[in-house]
N, C-alpha and C positions, 0 to 999 in steps of 0.2 A: 590569902588571896593577894595576888600581885596587882598593883595598880597599873593600868595601861597608860601609856603616854602617847598621845596623838601628836602628830607633827604640827608645829606651829607655822603659820604663814602670815604675811603682812595683810593689811586691809587693801583690797584691790579697788580703790576709788578712782573716779574720774576727777582730775583736777578741775577746780572751779576757776576758769580763766577770767581775767579781769580783776575785779576788786573783791575784797573780803566782806564788804558791806552788803552786797546783794548775793543771795543764794539762789542761783538759777538751776544748778545741777544737784540732784539728790546724790547721797553717798551710796551708790550701788554700781556694779560693774556693767559696762557695755563696751564691746569691742570698738576701739578707735578706728575710724575709717577715713579721716581727713587726709588729703594729699600731702600736706606738710606737717602733720601732727607728730610732735616729738615723742609722745608715748608709743605711737604705732611703730616708730623707727627704733624704739627701745633705748632711748637715752636714759642713763642712770638717774639723773636728777629728777626725772618725772615719776619715779616709783616703779614697783614691780607689777608685772602682768601675770594673770593666771596661766599656768602651763601644766602639763601632765606631771611634772616632777613634784608638785606640791601634794599629791595624793597620799593617803595612809596605806599601810600594808594590808594585804587581803585578810589576814587574821584579825586585824583590829577594826577594819571598816564596818561601820554600822553598829558597833558596840557602844553601850552606855558606859559611864565612868565606873560602875560597879562590875564590869566585865560581863554583863548580861545583854543578850540580843533581844530587842523589843519585838513583841508579836501583838498585832492588833486583833481584838476579838469583837465581832459584831453581833453574834447571837450564841445561843446555848449549843446548837449543833456544831458550830464551828469550834467552840471551846472543847467539846468532847472529842472532836476529830484531832485537834492539836494535842490533846492529852495523849491520845494513842500514838500520834506521830513522834512526840518527844518523850515517850514513856521512860526511857533510861536516863535521859539528860534533862529532866525538868528544871533542875537547879540552874542551868545555864541560860534560861529564858526568863524574860520579864513580861508578864501579860499586861496589856493595856486595854481597858474597856473603851469601846467607841463612845464618843461624846453624845450621840443621839439615842443611846439606850434609855429606856424608861426605868423608873424606880424599881418596879417589881422584878423585871428581868435582871437589873443590876444587882439586886439583893440575892437573887437565885445564883447568879454567877459568882458573887463574892462568897456565898456559902459553899458552893462547889469547890472553889479554890481553897478555902480553909480545910475542907475534908481531904483534899489531895496535896496539902502542904505546898501550895504554889503562891508566889508573891504577885500581888496585883498592885500596880503603881498608882492608879487613880481610883481610890475607893470613895470618892466624894459622894457623900450621902446627905441629902437635905433633911435635917431632923424633923422639920414640920411635916414634910410629905411622909416621912417614915411613921410618924405618930398617926397621921390620917389613915394610912394603910393598915396599921395595927388595929385601929378603932373599927374600921370596916370589917376586918377579919373577925374581930370579937362579936360584932353585931350579926354577922352572917352565921356564926356558930350558935348564938343564942336562939335565933329564929323563933319568934313568938307564933303561937298557933293563930290561924286566920280567925278573926272575930267576925261572926255573922251579925248583920244589923238586927236589932230587936224589932221584929215585925209586929209583935203583940202590942207594943206601945203605940203603933200607928193606928190600930183598929179602934 
């Protein structure tokens, strides 16, 4: 597998005018709009501005470091649909489970992924919850027969 190399670009920050002691401007990009602003006029000493030329190639865009395209899964039906869609090229995709999936559905999806030899990136399973679920399943399987109250003792 060939490692992809994404294009590197500078940090597109807004310079903090004035002094270094106070931090009034967060390090994030906003287009400069001032009438005399040196960054807007593209003076070299003010640093780079985001432009179209900094983008990656179409083949690389959206890929993770391991050359796999991420696919978000929110439920079991969506998972099965994606399986059919990517049937021939499953190995090129990295399945990511939605963060708001419950433990039961997450376990089902992880088991389905194992059966179909698919890599899931976030298999985070809370061990305490997993034990509770297993205990509930065991209790449901045992199901004791309903005990009728002893009416003769009351007479």
